[in-house]
Gaussian input, Z-matrix of N, CA and C with variables (Angstrom, degrees):
# hf/3-21g

backbone

0 1
 N
 C     1     B1
 C     2     B2     1     A1
 N     3     B3     2     A2     1     D1
 C     4     B4     3     A3     2     D2
 C     5     B5     4     A4     3     D3
 N     6     B6     5     A5     4     D4
 C     7     B7     6     A6     5     D5
 C     8     B8     7     A7     6     D6
 N     9     B9     8     A8     7     D7
 C    10    B10     9     A9     8     D8
 C    11    B11    10    A10     9     D9
 N    12    B12    11    A11    10    D10
 C    13    B13    12    A12    11    D11
 C    14    B14    13    A13    12    D12
 N    15    B15    14    A14    13    D13
 C    16    B16    15    A15    14    D14
 C    17    B17    16    A16    15    D15
 N    18    B18    17    A17    16    D16
 C    19    B19    18    A18    17    D17
 C    20    B20    19    A19    18    D18
 N    21    B21    20    A20    19    D19
 C    22    B22    21    A21    20    D20
 C    23    B23    22    A22    21    D21
 N    24    B24    23    A23    22    D22
 C    25    B25    24    A24    23    D23
 C    26    B26    25    A25    24    D24
 N    27    B27    26    A26    25    D25
 C    28    B28    27    A27    26    D26
 C    29    B29    28    A28    27    D27
 N    30    B30    29    A29    28    D28
 C    31    B31    30    A30    29    D29
 C    32    B32    31    A31    30    D30
 N    33    B33    32    A32    31    D31
 C    34    B34    33    A33    32    D32
 C    35    B35    34    A34    33    D33
 N    36    B36    35    A35    34    D34
 C    37    B37    36    A36    35    D35
 C    38    B38    37    A37    36    D36
 N    39    B39    38    A38    37    D37
 C    40    B40    39    A39    38    D38
 C    41    B41    40    A40    39    D39
 N    42    B42    41    A41    40    D40
 C    43    B43    42    A42    41    D41
 C    44    B44    43    A43    42    D42
 N    45    B45    44    A44    43    D43
 C    46    B46    45    A45    44    D44
 C    47    B47    46    A46    45    D45
 N    48    B48    47    A47    46    D46
 C    49    B49    48    A48    47    D47
 C    50    B50    49    A49    48    D48
 N    51    B51    50    A50    49    D49
 C    52    B52    51    A51    50    D50
 C    53    B53    52    A52    51    D51
 N    54    B54    53    A53    52    D52
 C    55    B55    54    A54    53    D53
 C    56    B56    55    A55    54    D54
 N    57    B57    56    A56    55    D55
 C    58    B58    57    A57    56    D56
 C    59    B59    58    A58    57    D57
 N    60    B60    59    A59    58    D58
 C    61    B61    60    A60    59    D59
 C    62    B62    61    A61    60    D60
 N    63    B63    62    A62    61    D61
 C    64    B64    63    A63    62    D62
 C    65    B65    64    A64    63    D63
 N    66    B66    65    A65    64    D64
 C    67    B67    66    A66    65    D65
 C    68    B68    67    A67    66    D66
 N    69    B69    68    A68    67    D67
 C    70    B70    69    A69    68    D68
 C    71    B71    70    A70    69    D69
 N    72    B72    71    A71    70    D70
 C    73    B73    72    A72    71    D71
 C    74    B74    73    A73    72    D72
 N    75    B75    74    A74    73    D73
 C    76    B76    75    A75    74    D74
 C    77    B77    76    A76    75    D75
 N    78    B78    77    A77    76    D76
 C    79    B79    78    A78    77    D77
 C    80    B80    79    A79    78    D78
 N    81    B81    80    A80    79    D79
 C    82    B82    81    A81    80    D80
 C    83    B83    82    A82    81    D81
 N    84    B84    83    A83    82    D82
 C    85    B85    84    A84    83    D83
 C    86    B86    85    A85    84    D84
 N    87    B87    86    A86    85    D85
 C    88    B88    87    A87    86    D86
 C    89    B89    88    A88    87    D87
 N    90    B90    89    A89    88    D88
 C    91    B91    90    A90    89    D89
 C    92    B92    91    A91    90    D90
 N    93    B93    92    A92    91    D91
 C    94    B94    93    A93    92    D92
 C    95    B95    94    A94    93    D93
 N    96    B96    95    A95    94    D94
 C    97    B97    96    A96    95    D95
 C    98    B98    97    A97    96    D96
 N    99    B99    98    A98    97    D97
 C   100   B100    99    A99    98    D98
 C   101   B101   100   A100    99    D99
 N   102   B102   101   A101   100   D100
 C   103   B103   102   A102   101   D101
 C   104   B104   103   A103   102   D102
 N   105   B105   104   A104   103   D103
 C   106   B106   105   A105   104   D104
 C   107   B107   106   A106   105   D105
 N   108   B108   107   A107   106   D106
 C   109   B109   108   A108   107   D107
 C   110   B110   109   A109   108   D108
 N   111   B111   110   A110   109   D109
 C   112   B112   111   A111   110   D110
 C   113   B113   112   A112   111   D111
 N   114   B114   113   A113   112   D112
 C   115   B115   114   A114   113   D113
 C   116   B116   115   A115   114   D114
 N   117   B117   116   A116   115   D115
 C   118   B118   117   A117   116   D116
 C   119   B119   118   A118   117   D117
 N   120   B120   119   A119   118   D118
 C   121   B121   120   A120   119   D119
 C   122   B122   121   A121   120   D120
 N   123   B123   122   A122   121   D121
 C   124   B124   123   A123   122   D122
 C   125   B125   124   A124   123   D123
 N   126   B126   125   A125   124   D124
 C   127   B127   126   A126   125   D125
 C   128   B128   127   A127   126   D126
 N   129   B129   128   A128   127   D127
 C   130   B130   129   A129   128   D128
 C   131   B131   130   A130   129   D129
 N   132   B132   131   A131   130   D130
 C   133   B133   132   A132   131   D131
 C   134   B134   133   A133   132   D132
 N   135   B135   134   A134   133   D133
 C   136   B136   135   A135   134   D134
 C   137   B137   136   A136   135   D135
 N   138   B138   137   A137   136   D136
 C   139   B139   138   A138   137   D137
 C   140   B140   139   A139   138   D138
 N   141   B141   140   A140   139   D139
 C   142   B142   141   A141   140   D140
 C   143   B143   142   A142   141   D141
 N   144   B144   143   A143   142   D142
 C   145   B145   144   A144   143   D143
 C   146   B146   145   A145   144   D144
 N   147   B147   146   A146   145   D145
 C   148   B148   147   A147   146   D146
 C   149   B149   148   A148   147   D147
 N   150   B150   149   A149   148   D148
 C   151   B151   150   A150   149   D149
 C   152   B152   151   A151   150   D150
 N   153   B153   152   A152   151   D151
 C   154   B154   153   A153   152   D152
 C   155   B155   154   A154   153   D153
 N   156   B156   155   A155   154   D154
 C   157   B157   156   A156   155   D155
 C   158   B158   157   A157   156   D156
 N   159   B159   158   A158   157   D157
 C   160   B160   159   A159   158   D158
 C   161   B161   160   A160   159   D159
 N   162   B162   161   A161   160   D160
 C   163   B163   162   A162   161   D161
 C   164   B164   163   A163   162   D162
 N   165   B165   164   A164   163   D163
 C   166   B166   165   A165   164   D164
 C   167   B167   166   A166   165   D165
 N   168   B168   167   A167   166   D166
 C   169   B169   168   A168   167   D167
 C   170   B170   169   A169   168   D168
 N   171   B171   170   A170   169   D169
 C   172   B172   171   A171   170   D170
 C   173   B173   172   A172   171   D171
 N   174   B174   173   A173   172   D172
 C   175   B175   174   A174   173   D173
 C   176   B176   175   A175   174   D174
 N   177   B177   176   A176   175   D175
 C   178   B178   177   A177   176   D176
 C   179   B179   178   A178   177   D177
 N   180   B180   179   A179   178   D178
 C   181   B181   180   A180   179   D179
 C   182   B182   181   A181   180   D180
 N   183   B183   182   A182   181   D181
 C   184   B184   183   A183   182   D182
 C   185   B185   184   A184   183   D183
 N   186   B186   185   A185   184   D184
 C   187   B187   186   A186   185   D185
 C   188   B188   187   A187   186   D186
 N   189   B189   188   A188   187   D187
 C   190   B190   189   A189   188   D188
 C   191   B191   190   A190   189   D189
 N   192   B192   191   A191   190   D190
 C   193   B193   192   A192   191   D191
 C   194   B194   193   A193   192   D192
 N   195   B195   194   A194   193   D193
 C   196   B196   195   A195   194   D194
 C   197   B197   196   A196   195   D195
 N   198   B198   197   A197   196   D196
 C   199   B199   198   A198   197   D197
 C   200   B200   199   A199   198   D198
 N   201   B201   200   A200   199   D199
 C   202   B202   201   A201   200   D200
 C   203   B203   202   A202   201   D201
 N   204   B204   203   A203   202   D202
 C   205   B205   204   A204   203   D203
 C   206   B206   205   A205   204   D204
 N   207   B207   206   A206   205   D205
 C   208   B208   207   A207   206   D206
 C   209   B209   208   A208   207   D207
 N   210   B210   209   A209   208   D208
 C   211   B211   210   A210   209   D209
 C   212   B212   211   A211   210   D210
 N   213   B213   212   A212   211   D211
 C   214   B214   213   A213   212   D212
 C   215   B215   214   A214   213   D213
 N   216   B216   215   A215   214   D214
 C   217   B217   216   A216   215   D215
 C   218   B218   217   A217   216   D216
 N   219   B219   218   A218   217   D217
 C   220   B220   219   A219   218   D218
 C   221   B221   220   A220   219   D219
 N   222   B222   221   A221   220   D220
 C   223   B223   222   A222   221   D221
 C   224   B224   223   A223   222   D222
 N   225   B225   224   A224   223   D223
 C   226   B226   225   A225   224   D224
 C   227   B227   226   A226   225   D225
 N   228   B228   227   A227   226   D226
 C   229   B229   228   A228   227   D227
 C   230   B230   229   A229   228   D228
 N   231   B231   230   A230   229   D229
 C   232   B232   231   A231   230   D230
 C   233   B233   232   A232   231   D231
 N   234   B234   233   A233   232   D232
 C   235   B235   234   A234   233   D233
 C   236   B236   235   A235   234   D234
 N   237   B237   236   A236   235   D235
 C   238   B238   237   A237   236   D236
 C   239   B239   238   A238   237   D237
 N   240   B240   239   A239   238   D238
 C   241   B241   240   A240   239   D239
 C   242   B242   241   A241   240   D240
 N   243   B243   242   A242   241   D241
 C   244   B244   243   A243   242   D242
 C   245   B245   244   A244   243   D243
 N   246   B246   245   A245   244   D244
 C   247   B247   246   A246   245   D245
 C   248   B248   247   A247   246   D246
 N   249   B249   248   A248   247   D247
 C   250   B250   249   A249   248   D248
 C   251   B251   250   A250   249   D249
 N   252   B252   251   A251   250   D250
 C   253   B253   252   A252   251   D251
 C   254   B254   253   A253   252   D252
 N   255   B255   254   A254   253   D253
 C   256   B256   255   A255   254   D254
 C   257   B257   256   A256   255   D255
 N   258   B258   257   A257   256   D256
 C   259   B259   258   A258   257   D257
 C   260   B260   259   A259   258   D258
 N   261   B261   260   A260   259   D259
 C   262   B262   261   A261   260   D260
 C   263   B263   262   A262   261   D261
 N   264   B264   263   A263   262   D262
 C   265   B265   264   A264   263   D263
 C   266   B266   265   A265   264   D264
 N   267   B267   266   A266   265   D265
 C   268   B268   267   A267   266   D266
 C   269   B269   268   A268   267   D267
 N   270   B270   269   A269   268   D268
 C   271   B271   270   A270   269   D269
 C   272   B272   271   A271   270   D270
 N   273   B273   272   A272   271   D271
 C   274   B274   273   A273   272   D272
 C   275   B275   274   A274   273   D273
 N   276   B276   275   A275   274   D274
 C   277   B277   276   A276   275   D275
 C   278   B278   277   A277   276   D276
 N   279   B279   278   A278   277   D277
 C   280   B280   279   A279   278   D278
 C   281   B281   280   A280   279   D279
 N   282   B282   281   A281   280   D280
 C   283   B283   282   A282   281   D281
 C   284   B284   283   A283   282   D282
 N   285   B285   284   A284   283   D283
 C   286   B286   285   A285   284   D284
 C   287   B287   286   A286   285   D285
 N   288   B288   287   A287   286   D286
 C   289   B289   288   A288   287   D287
 C   290   B290   289   A289   288   D288
 N   291   B291   290   A290   289   D289
 C   292   B292   291   A291   290   D290
 C   293   B293   292   A292   291   D291
 N   294   B294   293   A293   292   D292
 C   295   B295   294   A294   293   D293
 C   296   B296   295   A295   294   D294
 N   297   B297   296   A296   295   D295
 C   298   B298   297   A297   296   D296
 C   299   B299   298   A298   297   D297
 N   300   B300   299   A299   298   D298
 C   301   B301   300   A300   299   D299
 C   302   B302   301   A301   300   D300
 N   303   B303   302   A302   301   D301
 C   304   B304   303   A303   302   D302
 C   305   B305   304   A304   303   D303
 N   306   B306   305   A305   304   D304
 C   307   B307   306   A306   305   D305
 C   308   B308   307   A307   306   D306
 N   309   B309   308   A308   307   D307
 C   310   B310   309   A309   308   D308
 C   311   B311   310   A310   309   D309
 N   312   B312   311   A311   310   D310
 C   313   B313   312   A312   311   D311
 C   314   B314   313   A313   312   D312
 N   315   B315   314   A314   313   D313
 C   316   B316   315   A315   314   D314
 C   317   B317   316   A316   315   D315
 N   318   B318   317   A317   316   D316
 C   319   B319   318   A318   317   D317
 C   320   B320   319   A319   318   D318

   B1=1.4332
   B2=1.5208
   B3=1.3034
   B4=1.4614
   B5=1.5215
   B6=1.3220
   B7=1.4588
   B8=1.5215
   B9=1.3257
   B10=1.4618
   B11=1.5234
   B12=1.3158
   B13=1.4582
   B14=1.5213
   B15=1.3237
   B16=1.4627
   B17=1.5219
   B18=1.3223
   B19=1.4588
   B20=1.5308
   B21=1.3195
   B22=1.4588
   B23=1.5218
   B24=1.3074
   B25=1.4574
   B26=1.5203
   B27=1.2988
   B28=1.4561
   B29=1.5240
   B30=1.3135
   B31=1.4579
   B32=1.5226
   B33=1.3055
   B34=1.4516
   B35=1.5163
   B36=1.2955
   B37=1.4549
   B38=1.5227
   B39=1.3055
   B40=1.4584
   B41=1.5234
   B42=1.3060
   B43=1.4604
   B44=1.5289
   B45=1.3088
   B46=1.4634
   B47=1.5157
   B48=1.3112
   B49=1.4592
   B50=1.5234
   B51=1.3148
   B52=1.4642
   B53=1.5246
   B54=1.3134
   B55=1.4567
   B56=1.5259
   B57=1.3097
   B58=1.4596
   B59=1.5176
   B60=1.2815
   B61=1.4523
   B62=1.5178
   B63=1.3088
   B64=1.4518
   B65=1.5186
   B66=1.3100
   B67=1.4585
   B68=1.5148
   B69=1.3227
   B70=1.4591
   B71=1.5280
   B72=1.3248
   B73=1.4617
   B74=1.5184
   B75=1.3251
   B76=1.4610
   B77=1.5303
   B78=1.3226
   B79=1.4587
   B80=1.5169
   B81=1.3247
   B82=1.4588
   B83=1.5125
   B84=1.3126
   B85=1.4652
   B86=1.5157
   B87=1.3239
   B88=1.4556
   B89=1.5188
   B90=1.3252
   B91=1.4600
   B92=1.5165
   B93=1.2934
   B94=1.4625
   B95=1.5217
   B96=1.3266
   B97=1.4617
   B98=1.5250
   B99=1.3217
   B100=1.4624
   B101=1.5245
   B102=1.3251
   B103=1.4581
   B104=1.5230
   B105=1.3007
   B106=1.4581
   B107=1.5361
   B108=1.2811
   B109=1.4657
   B110=1.5247
   B111=1.3183
   B112=1.4675
   B113=1.5203
   B114=1.3162
   B115=1.4593
   B116=1.5223
   B117=1.3055
   B118=1.4710
   B119=1.5246
   B120=1.3178
   B121=1.4677
   B122=1.5276
   B123=1.3381
   B124=1.4633
   B125=1.5193
   B126=1.3209
   B127=1.4554
   B128=1.5234
   B129=1.3124
   B130=1.4632
   B131=1.5284
   B132=1.3169
   B133=1.4682
   B134=1.5266
   B135=1.3221
   B136=1.4688
   B137=1.5256
   B138=1.3027
   B139=1.4609
   B140=1.5297
   B141=1.3326
   B142=1.4727
   B143=1.5323
   B144=1.3076
   B145=1.4642
   B146=1.5298
   B147=1.3059
   B148=1.4686
   B149=1.5224
   B150=1.3149
   B151=1.4642
   B152=1.5257
   B153=1.3315
   B154=1.4508
   B155=1.5099
   B156=1.3195
   B157=1.4629
   B158=1.5257
   B159=1.3355
   B160=1.4675
   B161=1.5291
   B162=1.3296
   B163=1.4661
   B164=1.5216
   B165=1.3251
   B166=1.4634
   B167=1.5226
   B168=1.3359
   B169=1.4662
   B170=1.5267
   B171=1.3080
   B172=1.4602
   B173=1.5310
   B174=1.3290
   B175=1.4639
   B176=1.5288
   B177=1.3216
   B178=1.4691
   B179=1.5274
   B180=1.3158
   B181=1.4686
   B182=1.5242
   B183=1.3113
   B184=1.4668
   B185=1.5246
   B186=1.3201
   B187=1.4661
   B188=1.5228
   B189=1.3242
   B190=1.4615
   B191=1.5158
   B192=1.3322
   B193=1.4664
   B194=1.5235
   B195=1.3232
   B196=1.4649
   B197=1.5238
   B198=1.3241
   B199=1.4658
   B200=1.5267
   B201=1.3215
   B202=1.4667
   B203=1.5251
   B204=1.3198
   B205=1.4783
   B206=1.5216
   B207=1.3159
   B208=1.4676
   B209=1.5243
   B210=1.3229
   B211=1.4655
   B212=1.5238
   B213=1.3116
   B214=1.4571
   B215=1.5256
   B216=1.3466
   B217=1.4638
   B218=1.5212
   B219=1.3108
   B220=1.4625
   B221=1.5237
   B222=1.3085
   B223=1.4636
   B224=1.5260
   B225=1.3234
   B226=1.4656
   B227=1.5228
   B228=1.3281
   B229=1.4638
   B230=1.5280
   B231=1.3188
   B232=1.4678
   B233=1.5160
   B234=1.3136
   B235=1.4614
   B236=1.5213
   B237=1.3240
   B238=1.4648
   B239=1.5254
   B240=1.3211
   B241=1.4615
   B242=1.5272
   B243=1.2941
   B244=1.4610
   B245=1.5250
   B246=1.3074
   B247=1.4613
   B248=1.5248
   B249=1.3051
   B250=1.4648
   B251=1.5243
   B252=1.3037
   B253=1.4570
   B254=1.5230
   B255=1.3099
   B256=1.4643
   B257=1.5168
   B258=1.3142
   B259=1.4646
   B260=1.5219
   B261=1.3161
   B262=1.4638
   B263=1.5284
   B264=1.3147
   B265=1.4620
   B266=1.5260
   B267=1.2884
   B268=1.4600
   B269=1.5286
   B270=1.3058
   B271=1.4679
   B272=1.5325
   B273=1.3148
   B274=1.4671
   B275=1.5123
   B276=1.3344
   B277=1.4605
   B278=1.5379
   B279=1.2963
   B280=1.4686
   B281=1.5275
   B282=1.3001
   B283=1.4561
   B284=1.5270
   B285=1.3285
   B286=1.4582
   B287=1.5263
   B288=1.3260
   B289=1.4616
   B290=1.5202
   B291=1.3168
   B292=1.4581
   B293=1.5231
   B294=1.3130
   B295=1.4620
   B296=1.5176
   B297=1.3060
   B298=1.4558
   B299=1.5178
   B300=1.3184
   B301=1.4615
   B302=1.5212
   B303=1.3251
   B304=1.4653
   B305=1.5275
   B306=1.3145
   B307=1.4704
   B308=1.5298
   B309=1.3318
   B310=1.4725
   B311=1.5262
   B312=1.3294
   B313=1.4659
   B314=1.5224
   B315=1.3173
   B316=1.4608
   B317=1.5280
   B318=1.3159
   B319=1.4671
   B320=1.5151
   A1=109.09
   A2=117.83
   A3=120.97
   A4=110.49
   A5=115.33
   A6=120.80
   A7=112.46
   A8=117.22
   A9=121.11
   A10=110.16
   A11=116.52
   A12=120.68
   A13=109.93
   A14=117.62
   A15=120.24
   A16=110.94
   A17=116.83
   A18=120.14
   A19=110.16
   A20=116.53
   A21=120.57
   A22=109.79
   A23=116.65
   A24=121.39
   A25=110.17
   A26=117.04
   A27=120.27
   A28=111.42
   A29=116.70
   A30=120.20
   A31=109.87
   A32=115.59
   A33=121.08
   A34=111.03
   A35=116.89
   A36=121.60
   A37=110.24
   A38=116.49
   A39=119.60
   A40=110.79
   A41=116.66
   A42=120.07
   A43=110.92
   A44=117.21
   A45=120.88
   A46=109.97
   A47=116.11
   A48=119.56
   A49=110.15
   A50=116.93
   A51=119.77
   A52=110.21
   A53=116.96
   A54=121.11
   A55=110.78
   A56=116.87
   A57=120.75
   A58=111.57
   A59=116.36
   A60=121.06
   A61=113.73
   A62=116.65
   A63=124.75
   A64=115.05
   A65=118.21
   A66=119.52
   A67=109.86
   A68=117.33
   A69=121.56
   A70=111.64
   A71=119.67
   A72=118.99
   A73=111.23
   A74=116.01
   A75=118.96
   A76=109.63
   A77=116.22
   A78=120.76
   A79=110.21
   A80=115.58
   A81=121.04
   A82=107.61
   A83=116.28
   A84=118.35
   A85=109.17
   A86=115.37
   A87=119.97
   A88=112.64
   A89=118.29
   A90=120.84
   A91=110.55
   A92=115.92
   A93=120.72
   A94=108.56
   A95=116.74
   A96=121.45
   A97=111.51
   A98=117.15
   A99=120.75
   A100=109.92
   A101=118.12
   A102=121.09
   A103=110.56
   A104=115.88
   A105=121.41
   A106=109.96
   A107=116.97
   A108=120.99
   A109=110.47
   A110=117.66
   A111=121.12
   A112=111.21
   A113=116.26
   A114=120.42
   A115=110.15
   A116=116.97
   A117=120.52
   A118=110.73
   A119=116.02
   A120=119.91
   A121=111.60
   A122=117.01
   A123=120.00
   A124=111.59
   A125=116.74
   A126=120.61
   A127=115.00
   A128=118.20
   A129=118.30
   A130=113.54
   A131=117.99
   A132=119.95
   A133=112.48
   A134=116.70
   A135=120.98
   A136=111.93
   A137=117.05
   A138=121.33
   A139=114.18
   A140=120.25
   A141=118.35
   A142=112.71
   A143=116.83
   A144=120.18
   A145=111.60
   A146=117.47
   A147=119.82
   A148=113.28
   A149=117.79
   A150=120.43
   A151=111.72
   A152=117.49
   A153=120.93
   A154=114.82
   A155=117.95
   A156=121.35
   A157=110.25
   A158=116.12
   A159=121.56
   A160=109.47
   A161=116.31
   A162=121.18
   A163=112.94
   A164=116.24
   A165=121.40
   A166=108.59
   A167=117.58
   A168=118.86
   A169=109.96
   A170=115.43
   A171=120.31
   A172=109.26
   A173=117.14
   A174=119.49
   A175=112.74
   A176=117.61
   A177=120.12
   A178=111.30
   A179=117.40
   A180=121.68
   A181=109.21
   A182=116.50
   A183=120.71
   A184=111.66
   A185=116.67
   A186=119.37
   A187=109.94
   A188=116.84
   A189=120.72
   A190=111.77
   A191=116.63
   A192=121.07
   A193=109.63
   A194=117.17
   A195=121.12
   A196=111.87
   A197=116.61
   A198=119.89
   A199=110.58
   A200=116.62
   A201=119.45
   A202=109.86
   A203=117.12
   A204=120.08
   A205=110.87
   A206=117.14
   A207=120.67
   A208=112.87
   A209=116.91
   A210=121.23
   A211=112.31
   A212=117.11
   A213=121.65
   A214=109.75
   A215=114.83
   A216=119.85
   A217=113.15
   A218=117.69
   A219=120.93
   A220=110.40
   A221=114.76
   A222=120.30
   A223=110.36
   A224=116.93
   A225=120.37
   A226=111.59
   A227=117.22
   A228=120.11
   A229=110.84
   A230=116.94
   A231=120.25
   A232=110.95
   A233=114.62
   A234=120.10
   A235=110.03
   A236=116.19
   A237=121.85
   A238=111.00
   A239=116.13
   A240=120.79
   A241=110.26
   A242=116.41
   A243=120.07
   A244=111.01
   A245=117.05
   A246=120.03
   A247=111.74
   A248=116.20
   A249=120.82
   A250=109.71
   A251=115.79
   A252=120.86
   A253=112.51
   A254=117.38
   A255=120.77
   A256=112.33
   A257=117.74
   A258=119.57
   A259=113.18
   A260=118.30
   A261=121.58
   A262=114.40
   A263=118.87
   A264=118.79
   A265=116.97
   A266=118.93
   A267=120.70
   A268=114.67
   A269=119.44
   A270=120.36
   A271=114.74
   A272=119.34
   A273=120.66
   A274=112.63
   A275=115.77
   A276=120.90
   A277=112.68
   A278=119.41
   A279=121.57
   A280=113.73
   A281=117.33
   A282=120.77
   A283=109.39
   A284=116.02
   A285=121.38
   A286=106.71
   A287=116.74
   A288=120.72
   A289=112.57
   A290=117.64
   A291=120.25
   A292=110.22
   A293=115.96
   A294=120.66
   A295=110.39
   A296=116.42
   A297=120.95
   A298=111.42
   A299=116.86
   A300=118.69
   A301=112.26
   A302=117.47
   A303=119.86
   A304=112.30
   A305=117.16
   A306=120.72
   A307=113.40
   A308=120.13
   A309=118.06
   A310=112.67
   A311=117.67
   A312=120.49
   A313=111.76
   A314=116.93
   A315=121.09
   A316=111.74
   A317=116.27
   A318=119.84
   A319=110.44
   D1=135.76
   D2=-179.15
   D3=-70.46
   D4=163.27
   D5=-179.20
   D6=-60.25
   D7=-39.88
   D8=-179.96
   D9=-64.68
   D10=-43.67
   D11=179.81
   D12=-62.83
   D13=-43.15
   D14=178.95
   D15=-62.68
   D16=-39.42
   D17=179.49
   D18=-65.70
   D19=-40.06
   D20=178.04
   D21=-64.45
   D22=-41.39
   D23=178.56
   D24=-60.49
   D25=-46.44
   D26=-178.90
   D27=-61.97
   D28=-40.64
   D29=178.10
   D30=-62.70
   D31=-45.15
   D32=179.69
   D33=-61.15
   D34=-42.74
   D35=-179.20
   D36=-61.42
   D37=-43.47
   D38=179.69
   D39=-61.30
   D40=-40.38
   D41=179.39
   D42=-67.61
   D43=-39.84
   D44=178.04
   D45=-62.43
   D46=-46.90
   D47=-179.67
   D48=-62.11
   D49=-41.99
   D50=178.08
   D51=-60.00
   D52=-42.33
   D53=178.10
   D54=-64.81
   D55=-42.49
   D56=-179.16
   D57=-67.15
   D58=-37.88
   D59=-172.34
   D60=-96.36
   D61=-23.83
   D62=178.39
   D63=64.64
   D64=3.12
   D65=-178.75
   D66=-155.40
   D67=138.89
   D68=-179.36
   D69=-145.10
   D70=57.15
   D71=177.61
   D72=-71.79
   D73=170.10
   D74=178.74
   D75=-67.40
   D76=163.13
   D77=-175.82
   D78=-157.94
   D79=169.90
   D80=172.26
   D81=-74.00
   D82=126.14
   D83=-178.46
   D84=-74.33
   D85=122.01
   D86=178.69
   D87=-140.71
   D88=-1.54
   D89=-179.26
   D90=-73.19
   D91=134.68
   D92=175.56
   D93=-74.41
   D94=146.59
   D95=-179.10
   D96=-58.19
   D97=-36.74
   D98=-179.56
   D99=-63.77
   D100=-43.57
   D101=179.00
   D102=-62.42
   D103=-43.15
   D104=-179.79
   D105=-61.10
   D106=-47.56
   D107=179.59
   D108=-64.12
   D109=-37.35
   D110=178.17
   D111=-61.95
   D112=-42.07
   D113=179.30
   D114=-63.93
   D115=-45.08
   D116=178.49
   D117=-58.20
   D118=-45.27
   D119=-178.10
   D120=-65.51
   D121=-35.10
   D122=179.10
   D123=-62.25
   D124=-30.42
   D125=-173.83
   D126=-102.87
   D127=-7.91
   D128=-175.61
   D129=-68.80
   D130=-16.41
   D131=176.83
   D132=-73.09
   D133=-4.41
   D134=176.40
   D135=-83.75
   D136=-9.07
   D137=-175.95
   D138=-53.09
   D139=-47.30
   D140=-178.86
   D141=-57.73
   D142=-36.19
   D143=-179.61
   D144=-70.86
   D145=-48.66
   D146=-174.50
   D147=-76.37
   D148=-12.48
   D149=175.30
   D150=-98.48
   D151=-0.51
   D152=177.42
   D153=87.13
   D154=4.60
   D155=178.96
   D156=-72.41
   D157=-37.51
   D158=-179.79
   D159=-114.26
   D160=148.76
   D161=179.18
   D162=-78.59
   D163=-24.04
   D164=-178.38
   D165=-140.67
   D166=151.69
   D167=176.67
   D168=-68.14
   D169=144.44
   D170=177.25
   D171=-72.51
   D172=155.42
   D173=177.59
   D174=-53.70
   D175=-37.94
   D176=-179.94
   D177=-64.21
   D178=-34.22
   D179=175.97
   D180=-62.74
   D181=-49.98
   D182=-178.80
   D183=-64.74
   D184=-34.40
   D185=175.41
   D186=-62.39
   D187=-40.89
   D188=177.51
   D189=-63.55
   D190=-44.80
   D191=177.95
   D192=-59.95
   D193=-47.29
   D194=-179.88
   D195=-63.30
   D196=-39.07
   D197=-179.94
   D198=-65.60
   D199=-43.66
   D200=177.91
   D201=-62.68
   D202=-43.04
   D203=176.81
   D204=-56.74
   D205=-42.36
   D206=-176.95
   D207=-69.40
   D208=-19.66
   D209=-179.83
   D210=-82.96
   D211=-15.51
   D212=-172.09
   D213=-102.75
   D214=116.58
   D215=-177.87
   D216=-121.05
   D217=-20.07
   D218=-176.82
   D219=-128.39
   D220=164.62
   D221=176.48
   D222=-59.58
   D223=-43.84
   D224=-179.93
   D225=-60.42
   D226=-38.16
   D227=177.69
   D228=-66.81
   D229=-38.03
   D230=176.76
   D231=-60.38
   D232=-47.15
   D233=-179.15
   D234=-63.81
   D235=-40.97
   D236=179.81
   D237=-59.33
   D238=-47.64
   D239=-179.72
   D240=-65.01
   D241=-44.43
   D242=-179.29
   D243=-61.15
   D244=-48.34
   D245=-179.39
   D246=-65.34
   D247=-35.42
   D248=176.92
   D249=-55.59
   D250=-44.43
   D251=-177.38
   D252=-79.14
   D253=-37.26
   D254=-178.35
   D255=-62.33
   D256=-33.24
   D257=-175.23
   D258=-63.14
   D259=-18.22
   D260=-177.44
   D261=-107.68
   D262=-2.88
   D263=-166.99
   D264=-115.58
   D265=4.03
   D266=-170.47
   D267=-61.38
   D268=-21.30
   D269=-175.05
   D270=-103.83
   D271=7.92
   D272=-177.01
   D273=-84.40
   D274=141.81
   D275=-178.66
   D276=-136.03
   D277=7.95
   D278=-171.83
   D279=-104.17
   D280=21.25
   D281=-177.13
   D282=-106.39
   D283=137.33
   D284=173.25
   D285=-82.83
   D286=107.76
   D287=-174.32
   D288=-65.06
   D289=-32.69
   D290=177.30
   D291=-64.37
   D292=-45.50
   D293=178.07
   D294=-65.28
   D295=-41.85
   D296=179.94
   D297=-60.00
   D298=-46.40
   D299=-178.64
   D300=-69.88
   D301=-17.85
   D302=176.67
   D303=-84.05
   D304=-9.32
   D305=-175.19
   D306=-54.97
   D307=-48.05
   D308=179.60
   D309=-58.67
   D310=-38.90
   D311=178.62
   D312=-70.57
   D313=-36.94
   D314=179.67
   D315=-66.96
   D316=-29.63
   D317=179.87
   D318=-87.79

């Protein structure tokens, strides 16, 4: 995957997590880099859907969304996941926000 595509994926993932979690306040950083990268990779298959390339998310995308949901049990974990994703996505502009916010419902 090219660098631009990865950056778009990361931005999309952060938006999905924000939608799923509905809250992203600041927190004590405690997430390991490996966990953060794992979460990003679980959700990067959603890129075709949130960029308008695909009409529906692929099953692998929804599996990633569901897996991330299953990992989050506390408010602190939600914030941790959200911040993990936000740190990489501030410069992305190629995501359809309407499609992105529909991702949890589509899955």
